[in-house]
NUPAZA-409941 format. One record per residue: residue number from 1; residue in one letter; x, z, y of N, C-alpha, C in turn. Coordinates in nm, 4 decimals, decimal comma. Layout:
<nudrens>
num; residu; nc1; nc3; nc2; cac1; cac3; cac2; cc1; cc3; cc2
NUM; A; X; Z; Y; X; Z; Y; X; Z; Y $
...
</nudrens>
This chain:
<nudrens>
num; residu; nc1; nc3; nc2; cac1; cac3; cac2; cc1; cc3; cc2
1; M; 0,0750; -0,0101; -0,1187; -0,0022; 0,0018; 0,0037; 0,0848; -0,0027; 0,1167 $
2; A; 0,0573; -0,0807; 0,2210; 0,1323; -0,0938; 0,3464; 0,0771; -0,0043; 0,4493 $
3; D; 0,1755; 0,0447; 0,5319; 0,1349; 0,1187; 0,6513; 0,0961; 0,0236; 0,7667 $
4; I; -0,0137; 0,0511; 0,8253; -0,0636; -0,0044; 0,9535; 0,0235; 0,0583; 1,0694 $
5; V; 0,0846; -0,0149; 1,1493; 0,1608; 0,0272; 1,2725; 0,0880; -0,0233; 1,3845 $
6; P; 0,0202; 0,0731; 1,4624; -0,0399; 0,0128; 1,5958; 0,0573; -0,0057; 1,7033 $
7; F; 0,0088; -0,0773; 1,7953; 0,0897; -0,1047; 1,9289; 0,1092; 0,0419; 1,9728 $
8; P; 0,2436; 0,0737; 2,0139; 0,2730; 0,2035; 2,0723; 0,1777; 0,2476; 2,1888 $
9; L; 0,1204; 0,3495; 2,1737; 0,0290; 0,4067; 2,2749; 0,1190; 0,4326; 2,4031 $
10; A; 0,2359; 0,4866; 2,3852; 0,3270; 0,5217; 2,5059; 0,3576; 0,3968; 2,5883 $
11; R; 0,3293; 0,2827; 2,5351; 0,3697; 0,1603; 2,6207; 0,2505; 0,1085; 2,6864 $
12; R; 0,1415; 0,1684; 2,6789; 0,0117; 0,1236; 2,7416; 0,0129; 0,1656; 2,8870 $
13; R; 0,1032; 0,1035; 2,9686; 0,1329; 0,1550; 3,1108; 0,0016; 0,1688; 3,1855 $
14; A; -0,0899; 0,0809; 3,2019; -0,2111; 0,0841; 3,2831; -0,2765; 0,2160; 3,2289 $
15; F; -0,3112; 0,2344; 3,1098; -0,3714; 0,3447; 3,0549; -0,3133; 0,4827; 3,1011 $
16; I; -0,1705; 0,4943; 3,0831; -0,0970; 0,6100; 3,1088; -0,1061; 0,6336; 3,2609 $
17; D; -0,0893; 0,5366; 3,3391; -0,0849; 0,5529; 3,4946; -0,2346; 0,5873; 3,5316 $
18; R; -0,3277; 0,5282; 3,4858; -0,4670; 0,5661; 3,5241; -0,4996; 0,7119; 3,4911 $
19; H; -0,4657; 0,7522; 3,3634; -0,4968; 0,8865; 3,3279; -0,4053; 0,9928; 3,4123 $
20; A; -0,2914; 0,9562; 3,4381; -0,1949; 1,0444; 3,5149; -0,2576; 1,0604; 3,6586 $
21; R; -0,3076; 0,9536; 3,7105; -0,3675; 0,9599; 3,8485; -0,4950; 1,0511; 3,8463 $
22; F; -0,5664; 1,0360; 3,7370; -0,6933; 1,1262; 3,7265; -0,6556; 1,2786; 3,7245 $
23; I; -0,5497; 1,2987; 3,6329; -0,5104; 1,4357; 3,6131; -0,4484; 1,4986; 3,7426 $
24; A; -0,3696; 1,4111; 3,8174; -0,3132; 1,4592; 3,9349; -0,4120; 1,5129; 4,0374 $
25; A; -0,5317; 1,4540; 4,0299; -0,6387; 1,4926; 4,1345; -0,7094; 1,6178; 4,0832 $
26; M; -0,6894; 1,6686; 3,9704; -0,7605; 1,7812; 3,9072; -0,6756; 1,9121; 3,9250 $
27; S; -0,7447; 2,0312; 3,9096; -0,6801; 2,1488; 3,9089; -0,5883; 2,1616; 3,7822 $
28; P; -0,4851; 2,2408; 3,7643; -0,4044; 2,2323; 3,6447; -0,4869; 2,2666; 3,5166 $
29; D; -0,5700; 2,3537; 3,5196; -0,6557; 2,3903; 3,3979; -0,7405; 2,2700; 3,3622 $
30; A; -0,8042; 2,2056; 3,4568; -0,8950; 2,0959; 3,4312; -0,8121; 1,9693; 3,3830 $
31; G; -0,6964; 1,9625; 3,4378; -0,6093; 1,8497; 3,3914; -0,5629; 1,8617; 3,2581 $
32; E; -0,5327; 1,9828; 3,2165; -0,4822; 2,0109; 3,0799; -0,5981; 1,9839; 2,9718 $
33; R; -0,7208; 2,0406; 3,0149; -0,8468; 2,0110; 2,9275; -0,8659; 1,8548; 2,9196 $
34; Y; -0,8532; 1,7881; 3,0191; -0,8764; 1,6470; 3,0301; -0,7743; 1,5673; 2,9399 $
35; L; -0,6592; 1,6044; 2,9631; -0,5396; 1,5423; 2,8795; -0,5498; 1,5707; 2,7269 $
36; D; -0,5925; 1,7018; 2,6955; -0,6282; 1,7303; 2,5602; -0,7373; 1,6506; 2,4942 $
37; R; -0,8379; 1,6268; 2,5775; -0,9551; 1,5412; 2,5327; -0,9065; 1,4081; 2,5121 $
38; Q; -0,8343; 1,3424; 2,6022; -0,7900; 1,2041; 2,5901; -0,6993; 1,1911; 2,4635 $
39; L; -0,6025; 1,2782; 2,4511; -0,5174; 1,2761; 2,3275; -0,6075; 1,2875; 2,2047 $
40; R; -0,7014; 1,3686; 2,1950; -0,8015; 1,3786; 2,0831; -0,8749; 1,2564; 2,0599 $
41; I; -0,9095; 1,1928; 2,1589; -0,9875; 1,0608; 2,1503; -0,8923; 0,9576; 2,0885 $
42; Q; -0,7710; 0,9435; 2,1393; -0,6872; 0,8487; 2,0793; -0,6500; 0,8971; 1,9329 $
43; F; -0,6313; 1,0232; 1,9005; -0,6227; 1,0679; 1,7607; -0,7206; 1,0197; 1,6738 $
44; E; -0,8508; 1,0451; 1,7142; -0,9675; 0,9965; 1,6277; -0,9777; 0,8383; 1,6233 $
45; N; -0,9398; 0,7739; 1,7311; -0,9485; 0,6209; 1,7142; -0,8501; 0,5712; 1,6239 $
46; L; -0,7226; 0,6263; 1,6156; -0,6282; 0,5785; 1,5221; -0,6643; 0,6261; 1,3728 $
47; Q; -0,7265; 0,7399; 1,3704; -0,7594; 0,7875; 1,2365; -0,8738; 0,6951; 1,1765 $
48; R; -0,9652; 0,6665; 1,2576; -1,0766; 0,5669; 1,2080; -1,0250; 0,4292; 1,1593 $
49; R; -0,9171; 0,3874; 1,2288; -0,8530; 0,2675; 1,1922; -0,7660; 0,2683; 1,0803 $
50; G; -0,7435; 0,3869; 1,0126; -0,6785; 0,4093; 0,8784; -0,5277; 0,4178; 0,9066 $
51; I; -0,4788; 0,4607; 1,0137; -0,3534; 0,4836; 1,0481; -0,2983; 0,6025; 0,9672 $
52; A; -0,1826; 0,5952; 0,9089; -0,1214; 0,7136; 0,8414; -0,1077; 0,8303; 0,9292 $
53; P; -0,1447; 0,9564; 0,8772; -0,1381; 1,0716; 0,9723; -0,0063; 1,0976; 1,0408 $
54; R; 0,1192; 1,0686; 0,9645; 0,2467; 1,0801; 1,0270; 0,2648; 1,0025; 1,1500 $
55; I; 0,2111; 0,8716; 1,1490; 0,2190; 0,7815; 1,2469; 0,1226; 0,8177; 1,3653 $
56; I; 0,0045; 0,8703; 1,3385; -0,0702; 0,9168; 1,4384; -0,0137; 1,0404; 1,5131 $
57; D; 0,0435; 1,1268; 1,4401; 0,0998; 1,2461; 1,5166; 0,2182; 1,1895; 1,6074 $
58; R; 0,2979; 1,0977; 1,5573; 0,4062; 1,0371; 1,6409; 0,3512; 0,9726; 1,7600 $
59; E; 0,2461; 0,8933; 1,7447; 0,1900; 0,8246; 1,8650; 0,1273; 0,9098; 1,9614 $
60; V; 0,0629; 1,0056; 1,9262; -0,0040; 1,1056; 2,0068; 0,1040; 1,1827; 2,0763 $
61; I; 0,2025; 1,2308; 2,0125; 0,3023; 1,3099; 2,0874; 0,3728; 1,2213; 2,1950 $
62; A; 0,3997; 1,1030; 2,1604; 0,4689; 1,0022; 2,2510; 0,3765; 0,9799; 2,3809 $
63; L; 0,2429; 0,9608; 2,3496; 0,1369; 0,9351; 2,4553; 0,1347; 1,0601; 2,5452 $
64; D; 0,1406; 1,1812; 2,4874; 0,1322; 1,3024; 2,5626; 0,2557; 1,3049; 2,6653 $
65; A; 0,3726; 1,2790; 2,6071; 0,4988; 1,2771; 2,6880; 0,4913; 1,1756; 2,7914 $
66; A; 0,4531; 1,0529; 2,7631; 0,4328; 0,9395; 2,8643; 0,3421; 0,9773; 2,9783 $
67; I; 0,2326; 1,0411; 2,9432; 0,1309; 1,0716; 3,0463; 0,1961; 1,1747; 3,1476 $
68; R; 0,2498; 1,2841; 3,0707; 0,3157; 1,3943; 3,1507; 0,4188; 1,3441; 3,2353 $
69; A; 0,5056; 1,2428; 3,2049; 0,6185; 1,1829; 3,2718; 0,5528; 1,1084; 3,3991 $
70; A; 0,4432; 1,0369; 3,3651; 0,3863; 0,9516; 3,4696; 0,3122; 1,0530; 3,5756 $
71; L; 0,2657; 1,1685; 3,5229; 0,2224; 1,2613; 3,6152; 0,3268; 1,3236; 3,6993 $
72; G; 0,4422; 1,3475; 3,6488; 0,5532; 1,3949; 3,7323; 0,5865; 1,3026; 3,8340 $
73; R; 0,6044; 1,1706; 3,7985; 0,6258; 1,0716; 3,8942; 0,5193; 1,0617; 3,9934 $
74; A; 0,3993; 1,0709; 3,9637; 0,2998; 1,0718; 4,0691; 0,3099; 1,1788; 4,1637 $
75; A; 0,3455; 1,2984; 4,1172; 0,3564; 1,4081; 4,2081; 0,4765; 1,3906; 4,3110 $
76; F; 0,5734; 1,3145; 4,2635; 0,6940; 1,3077; 4,3598; 0,6767; 1,1943; 4,4445 $
77; M; 0,5842; 1,0868; 4,3978; 0,5584; 0,9672; 4,4833; 0,4134; 0,9457; 4,4920 $
78; P; 0,3357; 1,0356; 4,5652; 0,1812; 1,0309; 4,5723; 0,1288; 0,8993; 4,6187 $
79; G; 0,2016; 0,8211; 4,7070; 0,1473; 0,7050; 4,7499; 0,1626; 0,5822; 4,6702 $
80; R; 0,2318; 0,6052; 4,5621; 0,2605; 0,4854; 4,4721; 0,1546; 0,4890; 4,3529 $
81; R; 0,1412; 0,3727; 4,2906; 0,0400; 0,3692; 4,1761; 0,1310; 0,3736; 4,0511 $
</nudrens>
């Protein structure tokens, strides 16, 4: 049986930047809850597509890091997209 390898979630720049901008406009607690929900949604989507659990974990961790990095960039450059 072959593993299905999805397009890396952490390379979806528009998705990442959009969510980082949303989170930046929220309180820290609301932002954490929002990010947790978005990561859970991505986890469930990959799970429904039959992706192996170890790949899902890797992808969700990378997505979390990418969104947090974009959030950090947005904090230092608020006028940029």
